[in-house]
C-alpha positions in Angstrom: -72.5 124.9 -0.3 -72.3 128.5 1.2 -71.5 129.4 4.7 -75.3 129.7 5.5 -76.3 126.3 4.3 -76.0 123.1 6.3 -77.3 119.7 6.0 -79.6 120.1 9.0 -80.8 123.4 8.2 -81.7 121.8 4.7 -83.4 118.7 6.7 -85.2 121.1 8.8 -86.5 123.1 5.9 -87.7 120.1 3.9 -89.3 118.5 6.6 -91.1 122.1 7.3 -92.0 122.1 3.6 -93.6 118.4 3.7 -95.8 119.4 6.8 -97.2 122.7 5.6 -100.8 123.0 5.4 -102.3 123.4 1.7 -103.1 126.9 1.0 -106.3 128.1 0.9 -108.1 128.5 -2.1 -107.1 131.6 -4.2 -110.0 133.7 -5.7 -110.8 137.0 -7.2 -114.6 138.0 -7.3 -115.1 138.7 -11.0 -117.7 138.9 -13.9 -118.6 141.8 -16.3 -120.0 142.8 -19.6 -120.9 139.6 -21.3 -120.6 135.7 -20.5 -117.8 135.6 -23.2 -115.7 138.6 -21.7 -116.0 136.8 -18.3 -114.7 133.8 -19.5 -111.8 135.3 -21.1 -111.0 137.0 -17.8 -111.6 133.6 -15.8 -109.2 131.8 -18.1 -106.6 134.5 -17.7 -106.9 134.5 -13.8 -106.6 130.7 -13.8 -103.4 130.8 -15.9 -102.0 133.1 -13.4 -102.5 130.7 -10.4 -106.0 131.4 -9.4 -107.2 128.1 -7.9 -111.0 128.5 -7.9 -113.5 130.8 -9.1 -115.7 133.4 -7.8 -118.6 134.4 -9.9 -120.3 137.9 -9.7 -123.6 138.3 -11.7 -125.0 141.4 -12.6 -128.2 142.9 -10.8 -130.7 141.9 -13.1 -129.6 138.3 -13.2 -129.5 138.1 -9.2 -133.0 139.7 -9.1 -134.5 137.5 -11.6 -134.9 139.6 -14.8 -133.8 139.2 -18.1 -131.5 141.8 -19.7 -134.5 143.3 -21.6 -136.6 144.0 -18.7 -137.4 147.6 -18.1 -136.0 147.7 -14.6 -132.9 145.9 -16.2 -132.0 149.3 -17.9 -128.5 150.4 -17.4 -127.6 147.9 -15.1 -126.6 144.9 -17.6 -123.3 143.5 -17.2 -122.2 146.6 -14.9 -121.8 144.8 -11.5 -121.0 140.9 -12.9 -121.9 139.1 -15.7 -125.6 138.9 -17.7 -126.7 135.3 -17.1 -130.3 135.0 -18.8 -130.1 131.2 -20.3 -128.4 128.2 -20.8 -126.3 129.7 -23.6 -125.3 132.3 -21.7 -123.7 129.9 -18.7 -122.4 127.7 -21.7 -120.3 130.7 -22.8 -119.2 131.7 -18.9 -117.5 128.4 -18.7 -116.2 127.4 -22.2 -113.0 125.4 -22.2 -113.1 125.7 -18.1 -113.7 121.6 -17.1 -116.1 122.2 -14.3 -115.5 118.6 -12.9 -112.1 120.0 -11.9 -113.3 123.4 -10.9 -114.3 124.7 -7.5 -116.8 127.3 -8.3 -118.4 130.0 -6.0 -121.6 131.8 -7.3 -122.5 134.8 -5.3 -126.2 134.3 -6.0 -129.2 134.4 -3.8 -132.9 134.7 -4.7 -132.1 133.0 -8.0 -129.8 130.2 -6.6 -131.7 127.3 -7.6 -131.9 128.4 -11.3 -128.3 129.4 -11.6 -127.0 126.2 -9.9 -129.5 124.5 -12.3 -128.0 126.2 -15.5 -124.5 125.3 -13.8 -125.3 121.4 -13.7 -127.1 121.6 -17.2 -123.6 122.9 -18.2 -121.5 120.6 -16.5 -123.9 117.5 -17.8 -123.4 119.1 -21.7 -119.6 119.0 -20.7 -119.8 115.2 -19.9 -118.7 115.7 -16.1 -119.9 113.5 -13.1 -122.1 116.0 -11.3 -121.4 114.1 -8.3 -117.9 115.3 -8.3 -118.9 119.3 -8.7 -117.4 121.4 -6.1 -118.2 124.7 -5.4 -121.0 127.0 -3.4 -124.0 128.9 -4.0 -124.2 131.7 -1.4 -128.1 131.1 -1.1 -128.6 133.2 2.1 -132.0 135.4 1.6 -132.2 136.5 5.1 -129.3 138.7 4.8 -130.3 140.0 1.3 -133.4 141.5 3.3 -131.1 143.1 6.1 -128.3 144.4 4.0 -127.9 143.7 0.1 -131.4 143.7 -1.4 -131.3 141.0 -4.2 -134.5 139.3 -2.7 -137.4 138.5 -4.9 -140.0 136.4 -2.2 -141.1 136.8 1.0 -138.6 135.0 3.9 -140.9 132.1 4.4 -141.0 130.7 0.8 -137.3 131.9 0.2 -136.4 129.6 3.4 -138.2 127.1 1.5 -136.0 127.5 -1.9 -133.0 127.2 0.2 -133.8 124.1 1.5 -134.9 122.9 -1.8 -131.3 123.3 -3.2 -129.9 121.8 0.1 -131.8 118.6 -0.1 -131.3 118.1 -4.0 -127.4 119.0 -3.4 -127.3 116.3 -0.6 -128.6 113.6 -2.8 -127.2 114.4 -6.3 -124.2 116.8 -5.9 -122.8 115.7 -2.4 -119.9 117.6 -2.6 -121.3 121.0 -3.3 -122.1 123.6 -0.7 -125.7 124.1 -0.7 -125.7 127.4 1.1 -123.5 129.9 2.3 -124.4 131.9 5.5 -123.2 135.6 4.5 -122.1 137.6 7.2 -119.9 139.7 4.6 -122.8 142.4 4.0 -123.9 142.6 7.4 -120.4 144.1 8.3 -121.0 146.5 5.2 -123.9 147.6 6.6 -122.3 148.5 9.8 -123.0 145.5 11.8 -120.9 145.3 15.2 -118.6 142.1 15.6 -121.0 140.7 17.9 -124.0 141.6 15.7 -122.3 139.9 12.9 -121.6 136.8 14.7 -125.4 136.5 16.1 -127.2 137.7 12.9 -125.1 135.0 10.8 -125.8 132.3 13.2 -129.2 133.0 13.6 -129.5 132.8 9.6 -127.9 129.2 10.1 -130.2 128.1 12.8 -133.2 129.1 10.7 -131.6 127.2 7.6 -130.8 123.8 9.8 -134.5 124.0 11.3 -136.1 124.1 7.7 -133.5 121.1 6.9 -133.8 118.9 9.9 -136.9 117.5 8.5 -136.1 116.8 4.8 -133.4 113.9 5.7 -133.3 110.9 7.7 -132.2 111.8 11.5 -128.8 109.9 10.9 -127.9 111.9 7.7 -128.7 114.9 9.1 -125.3 115.6 10.6 -123.7 115.2 7.1 -126.2 117.8 5.8 -124.8 120.1 8.6 -121.5 119.5 7.5 -122.0 121.1 3.9 -123.2 124.4 5.5 -120.2 127.0 4.7 -120.1 130.6 5.7 -118.9 133.7 4.1 -117.4 136.4 6.4 -115.9 139.7 6.3 -112.8 141.0 7.9 -112.2 144.6 8.7 -109.5 146.9 9.5 -109.1 146.1 13.2 -107.5 143.1 12.5 -106.8 141.6 16.0 -110.5 142.0 16.8 -111.4 140.4 13.5 -109.2 137.4 14.2 -110.8 136.9 17.5 -114.3 137.2 15.7 -113.0 134.2 13.6 -112.3 132.2 16.5 -115.4 133.1 18.2 -117.4 132.0 15.1 -115.5 128.5 15.3 -116.7 127.9 18.9 -120.0 129.4 18.8 -120.7 127.1 15.5 -119.2 124.0 17.4 -121.2 124.7 20.1 -124.7 125.1 18.1 -124.2 122.1 16.3 -123.5 120.0 19.0 -125.9 121.2 21.7 -128.7 122.6 19.5 -128.6 119.9 16.9 -127.1 116.8 18.5 -124.1 116.7 16.2 -121.6 114.2 17.5 -119.1 114.1 15.1 -116.2 117.1 15.1 -115.8 117.1 11.5 -119.3 118.0 10.5 -119.3 120.9 13.6 -116.2 122.6 11.8 -116.6 125.9 10.7 -116.1 126.0 7.2 -115.8 129.7 5.3 -114.8 131.7 2.8 -114.0 135.4 3.0 -113.8 138.6 1.2 -112.2 141.4 3.2 -113.9 144.4 3.9 -114.6 146.8 1.2 -116.6 149.4 3.3 -113.4 150.8 4.5 -111.7 151.2 0.9 -111.5 154.8 0.4 -111.8 157.1 -3.0 -109.4 159.6 -1.1 -105.8 158.1 -1.7 -106.8 155.0 -3.0 -103.3 153.5 -3.0 -103.7 153.4 0.6 -106.4 150.6 0.2 -103.8 148.1 -0.8 -102.3 148.1 3.1 -106.1 148.3 4.2 -106.4 144.7 2.2 -103.1 142.9 3.3 -104.0 143.8 7.1 -107.6 142.6 6.8 -106.4 139.3 4.8 -104.3 138.4 8.1 -107.3 138.4 10.3 -108.2 135.3 8.2 -105.2 133.7 7.5 -102.9 134.1 10.9 -105.0 131.7 13.0 -105.0 128.1 11.8 -107.8 127.3 14.1 -109.8 129.8 12.3 -108.2 130.5 8.9 -110.3 130.7 6.1 -110.8 127.7 3.1 -111.0 130.2 0.4 -109.8 133.9 0.1 -110.9 136.8 -2.6 -109.7 140.2 -2.1 -111.2 143.5 -3.4 -108.8 145.6 -5.6 -107.1 148.9 -4.5 -109.6 150.8 -6.6 -113.1 149.3 -6.1 -114.2 152.6 -4.0 -113.7 154.3 -7.7 -115.1 151.6 -10.2 -114.7 148.4 -11.8 -111.2 146.8 -11.2 -109.1 146.0 -14.3 -107.5 142.4 -15.1 -104.3 144.3 -13.8 -105.8 145.3 -10.6 -107.7 141.9 -9.9 -103.9 140.0 -10.4 -102.3 142.6 -7.9 -104.9 141.2 -5.4 -104.3 137.8 -6.3 -100.3 138.2 -6.0 -101.1 139.6 -2.7 -102.3 136.2 -1.8 -99.9 134.1 -3.4 -97.3 135.9 -1.6 -98.8 135.5 1.9 -99.4 131.5 0.8 -96.0 130.6 -0.8 -93.1 133.2 0.2 -93.8 133.4 4.1 -93.6 130.7 6.1 -97.3 131.2 7.8 -98.8 127.6 6.7 -95.7 125.6 8.3 -96.9 126.2 12.2 -99.5 125.3 14.3 -101.7 127.9 15.3 -100.2 131.4 16.8 -102.7 132.4 19.1 -103.6 129.4 21.3 -103.4 130.2 25.0 -102.7 133.7 24.4 -104.6 135.5 27.5 -105.3 139.0 25.9 -107.0 136.7 22.8 -108.9 134.2 24.7 -110.3 137.3 26.7 -111.4 139.1 23.9 -113.0 136.0 22.0 -114.7 135.3 25.6 -116.1 138.9 25.2 -117.4 138.6 21.6 -119.2 135.2 22.1 -121.0 136.6 25.5 -122.3 139.4 23.1 -123.3 137.3 20.6 -125.1 134.2 22.7 -127.0 137.5 24.2 -127.8 138.7 20.9 -128.9 135.1 20.0 -131.2 134.8 22.9 -133.0 137.7 22.0 -133.7 136.6 18.1 -134.6 133.1 19.5 -137.3 135.0 21.9 -138.7 136.6 18.9 -139.2 133.6 17.3 -135.8 133.1 15.3 -133.9 135.1 12.4 -137.0 135.2 10.1 -139.4 136.9 12.5 -136.7 139.1 13.6 -136.0 140.7 10.3 -137.4 143.9 11.0 -135.5 144.1 14.2 -132.3 143.1 13.0 -132.2 145.7 9.9 -133.2 148.6 12.7 -129.9 147.5 14.9 -127.8 147.6 11.6 -128.9 151.3 10.6 -128.4 152.2 14.0 -125.2 150.9 14.1 -124.0 152.4 10.9 -125.1 155.5 11.8 -122.9 155.3 15.1 -119.9 154.3 13.0 -120.4 157.3 10.7 -120.9 159.6 13.5 -117.4 158.2 15.1 -115.8 159.3 11.6 -117.7 162.4 11.0 -116.3 163.4 14.7 -112.7 162.2 14.2 -113.0 159.4 17.0 -112.5 156.9 14.4 -109.3 157.7 12.1 -109.2 157.1 8.3 -106.2 158.1 6.9 -106.3 160.0 4.1 -110.0 161.0 4.8 -110.5 162.8 8.3 -106.8 162.7 9.2 -103.4 163.0 7.1 -105.6 164.2 4.2 -102.4 166.2 2.5 -100.6 164.1 -0.3 -99.5 163.4 -3.4 -101.7 162.6 -6.4 -101.6 159.1 -7.1 -99.7 157.8 -10.0 -101.9 154.8 -10.1 -104.5 156.9 -11.7 -103.8 156.9 -15.4 -105.5 157.9 -18.4 -108.4 155.4 -17.9 -109.0 157.0 -14.3 -107.6 153.9 -12.7 -110.6 151.6 -13.6 -112.4 149.5 -16.2 -115.4 151.0 -17.9 -118.1 148.7 -19.5 -119.0 149.7 -23.0 -123.0 151.2 -23.3 -123.2 149.1 -26.5 -122.9 146.0 -24.6 -126.2 146.1 -23.2 -127.9 146.4 -26.5 -125.5 143.5 -27.6 -126.6 141.3 -24.7 -130.3 142.2 -25.6 -129.8 141.0 -29.4 -128.3 137.8 -28.2 -131.4 136.9 -25.8 -133.8 137.9 -28.5 -131.9 135.4 -30.8 -132.0 132.8 -28.1 -135.9 133.0 -27.6 -136.4 132.9 -31.6 -134.4 129.6 -31.8 -135.7 127.4 -28.6 -138.6 125.1 -28.8 -141.5 127.3 -27.5 -143.5 124.0 -26.7 -140.7 122.5 -24.5 -140.4 125.8 -23.0 -144.3 126.1 -22.0 -144.4 122.5 -21.0 -141.2 122.9 -18.6 -142.5 126.3 -17.1 -145.9 125.0 -16.2 -144.2 121.8 -14.4 -141.8 124.4 -12.8 -145.2 126.4 -11.4 -146.8 123.1 -10.6 -143.8 122.0 -8.4 -143.8 125.6 -6.7 -147.5 125.5 -5.8 -147.4 121.6 -4.9 -144.6 122.0 -2.2 -142.4 119.7 -4.3 -138.5 120.4 -4.5 -138.0 122.8 -7.7 -134.8 121.6 -8.3 -135.4 118.7 -10.9 -138.1 121.2 -12.6 -135.5 124.0 -12.9 -133.0 121.9 -14.3 -135.5 120.5 -17.0 -136.4 124.4 -17.7 -132.5 125.2 -18.0 -132.2 122.5 -20.8 -135.3 123.5 -22.2 -134.2 127.0 -22.8 -136.2 128.9 -20.2 -134.4 132.4 -19.3 -133.8 133.9 -15.8 -136.8 136.1 -16.0 -139.4 133.3 -16.9 -138.0 131.2 -14.4 -138.3 134.0 -11.5 -141.8 135.1 -12.9 -143.1 131.3 -11.8 -141.6 131.7 -8.2 -143.4 135.7 -8.0 -146.7 134.2 -9.4 -146.5 131.4 -6.7 -145.1 133.0 -3.9 -145.6 136.5 -4.6 -143.0 139.7 -4.1 -141.7 141.1 -0.7 -140.2 144.6 0.0 -138.1 144.4 3.1 -137.8 147.0 6.3 -135.9 149.9 5.3 -134.3 150.2 9.1 -135.4 153.8 9.0 -138.2 155.0 11.2 -140.3 158.4 10.9 -139.4 159.1 14.8 -136.1 161.3 15.5 -133.3 159.0 16.8 -131.4 159.8 20.0 -128.7 160.8 17.8 -129.5 164.7 17.6 -126.4 166.2 19.8 -124.4 168.4 17.5 -127.6 169.1 14.9 -129.0 172.2 16.8 -127.8 174.4 14.0 -129.1 172.2 11.1 -132.4 171.7 12.9 -132.7 175.5 13.7 -132.2 176.2 9.5 -134.5 173.2 8.5 -137.3 175.1 10.7 -136.5 178.4 9.0 -136.7 177.3 5.8 -139.9 175.3 6.6 -141.3 178.3 7.6 -140.7 180.0 4.3 -142.0 177.1 2.7 -145.4 177.2 4.7 -145.0 173.4 5.4 -142.2 170.9 6.9 -139.1 170.9 4.3 -139.8 167.5 2.5 -136.9 165.2 1.5 -137.6 162.6 -1.1 -134.8 159.7 -1.0 -135.1 157.2 -3.8 -133.1 154.1 -5.0 -133.9 153.6 -9.0 -133.0 150.6 -10.8 -132.0 147.1 -8.8 -129.0 148.5 -7.0 -129.6 146.9 -3.5 -126.8 148.7 -1.5 -129.1 150.8 0.7 -126.6 151.9 3.5 -126.0 155.2 1.9 -129.5 155.9 1.2 -130.4 154.8 4.5 -127.8 157.2 6.5 -128.7 160.0 4.2 -132.3 159.4 5.4 -131.7 158.7 9.1 -129.6 162.1 9.6 -132.3 164.0 7.3 -134.9 162.6 9.6 -132.9 163.9 13.0 -132.2 167.4 11.5 -136.0 167.8 11.4 -137.1 167.1 8.0 -139.9 165.0 6.5 -138.4 162.1 4.7 -140.1 160.3 2.2 -137.8 156.8 1.7 -139.4 153.5 0.4 -136.6 151.7 -0.1 -134.9 150.2 -2.9 -135.9 148.9 -6.6 -137.7 151.7 -7.7 -138.6 152.8 -11.4 -137.7 156.6 -12.3 -141.7 156.7 -12.7 -142.4 155.7 -9.3 -140.1 158.2 -8.1 -141.1 161.0 -9.9 -145.0 160.2 -8.9 -143.4 160.4 -5.2 -142.2 163.6 -6.2 -145.6 165.0 -7.5 -146.5 164.4 -3.7 -144.7 168.0 -2.7 -141.1 167.1 -2.6 -138.9 170.1 -2.2 -135.6 168.1 -2.6 -135.1 164.6 -4.5 -132.2 162.5 -3.6 -131.3 159.5 -5.8 -128.7 156.9 -4.6 -127.2 154.5 -7.3 -124.2 152.4 -6.5 -124.4 149.9 -9.7 -122.9 152.4 -12.1 -126.2 153.0 -14.0 -126.6 156.3 -12.6 -126.2 157.9 -16.2 -129.4 156.2 -18.1 -131.3 155.9 -14.8 -130.9 159.7 -13.9 -131.3 160.9 -17.6 -134.8 159.1 -17.8 -136.0 160.7 -14.2 -134.6 164.3 -15.1 -136.9 163.9 -18.3 -139.8 162.7 -16.5 -139.5 165.3 -13.9 -139.4 168.3 -16.8 -142.4 166.1 -18.3 -144.6 166.5 -14.9 -143.9 170.1 -14.5 -141.1 169.2 -12.0 -138.0 170.7 -13.1 -138.1 173.2 -10.2 -137.5 170.7 -7.6 -133.8 170.5 -6.9 -132.4 166.8 -7.8 -129.2 165.3 -5.9 -127.3 162.2 -7.0 -124.9 159.9 -4.5 -122.8 156.9 -5.8 -119.9 155.7 -7.1 -119.6 158.4 -9.9 -116.6 159.4 -11.9 -115.9 163.2 -12.6 -116.9 163.1 -16.0 -120.1 161.3 -15.4 -120.4 164.1 -12.7 -120.3 166.5 -15.4 -122.9 164.9 -17.6 -125.3 164.6 -14.7 -125.1 168.1 -13.7 -125.3 169.3 -17.4 -128.6 167.3 -17.2 -129.9 169.6 -14.3 -128.8 167.9 -11.5 -128.0 169.9 -8.7 -125.3 168.1 -6.7 -123.2 164.7 -7.0 -121.8 163.1 -4.3 -119.3 160.4 -4.3 -117.9 158.0 -1.1 -115.2 161.2 -0.5 -118.2 163.4 0.7 -118.6 161.8 3.9 -119.5 164.2 6.1 -123.2 164.1 6.1 -123.8 167.4 7.8 -122.4 169.4 4.7 -125.0 167.2 2.7 -127.9 168.2 4.9 -127.2 172.0 4.8 -126.7 171.7 1.0 -130.6 170.1 1.3 -131.6 173.2 3.1 -130.1 175.7 0.7 -131.5 173.9 -2.1 -135.1 174.0 -0.8 -134.8 177.5 0.4 -137.0 179.9 -1.5 -135.0 182.6 -0.9 -131.9 180.9 -2.8 -134.3 180.0 -5.6 -135.4 183.7 -6.0 -131.7 184.6 -6.0 -130.9 182.5 -8.6 
């Protein structure tokens, strides 16, 4: 025995170990290229100590298109795994026993379909479906506000959320059928009060939908299955207080609004991915510290501790993380959970006056915003209002960074530094082989050729009838999964019955009250407009399926405030539609693409611009674009390429004015 060891100390240590809380579920958000490649990644991560799965689907899968659809071009396997049919889902979970797994699927508009495929695979494995554990995000309201992977209008989408919840309550009782997602609200610029209020308003809209679907005595149990997926930013004390406010407000709503008496059904159950918005392309190694600090907000307070944590990788502002990058983030969680003594203590902040005061301020602000939304008729009726508030809040956030009021290390302060040794020969990221898309399409074609067409037609007919008649679509969807129906075919039935939807952009044509400091730019726009003989017209387009519209919205917002005439119709446009809009007199075209599909989409657009006699109209492109890709874009004729490091919007505005100036064109 050493001098520092005593029997009493050993006894205390052993007692603490026995009483320690269980660690949260440790996940990484993962999926890319193909189902087979993603399965290898999942099995590797599980072998490294990951305790749950978090599946990232590609944009065609999220928006209900097969890999060979025209809108899927360049998007297949880029931001997640493509799942077109039962064979893909089977390959995705090969040799992973689903009855023993806790799986989170970040899927919304196609959530009933992906859950149906998951259930079908579990049945093939011989699993007891009633024992399946996991979550489908299934939050369409936040899609209209911040992420953009919606398909149908709000009311039928709410009905589909209810279908999943009702089915799971009866058949898959351990499954979380809906994950109210405030994560993307913060990514879109939400203040803590807005994040609280908009998420809770979404939850009440869903609970109002569910209340009539089960007997009154069973409703509390259904409430207890609703979970949340939140964000934690760099202001970790405020973020920790926000989580405690979430706990209190959810308990209050469940008790007072819905009469849920049992505290266990009022428990705020949430998973988290910490903030990706604040990850920087400049000095990216600093992101490791940001991620660790942000994790503290959701682990330090036992009262408000996350049940599942997934962390981004240090290089996500640059591109797709490699397996080692994901491992590094996982090790961060494991060190916190297994090496520290965090889980041995009760809540560290109970009774802290500073914490209590901040929590009350956040709750008061959230209650006021909730009352405002309720006065409009609830979250569905308030979608346009909430979208506008988010765009305004994000503009305020960017203004503070540009003015230096909010310090971002390596971006607007302490910018001088050494090159990162983490940026090795592969650019510090993983790239997806372009040939993979055709490989996926070939497998999809083979799948269609080999299935029973009669069974597919019958299953689709029943699915369409179920949707049209107001029946729960889950049984028919599971039957479709087993018959070999594809993702695009399932979604086509939803579109046929419920229609499609284009959400609000949050960018009005009226100038805002944020024009202070823009006087020089407004004068420059006026001068160039005089030379052009009409108001400088700037077309902002988002080709492809990328729904991350924050950057496009802020560019359009600032251009409008600088006095330009803006043309911005929102997300999910084809290159053909953007070129058609450019024919109406655009002086500059700006494209925003954050999904990694910039090369094929821009190539298509530039060819169409030349064919339409619009080669003289300058095109600028923004996105997460590696240097080599930027060179390729400029070789295609793109005038300027911007990445997240180009955070000074006024510099971009000056470039647009210069590009539109006839004198500049003549000089060239």
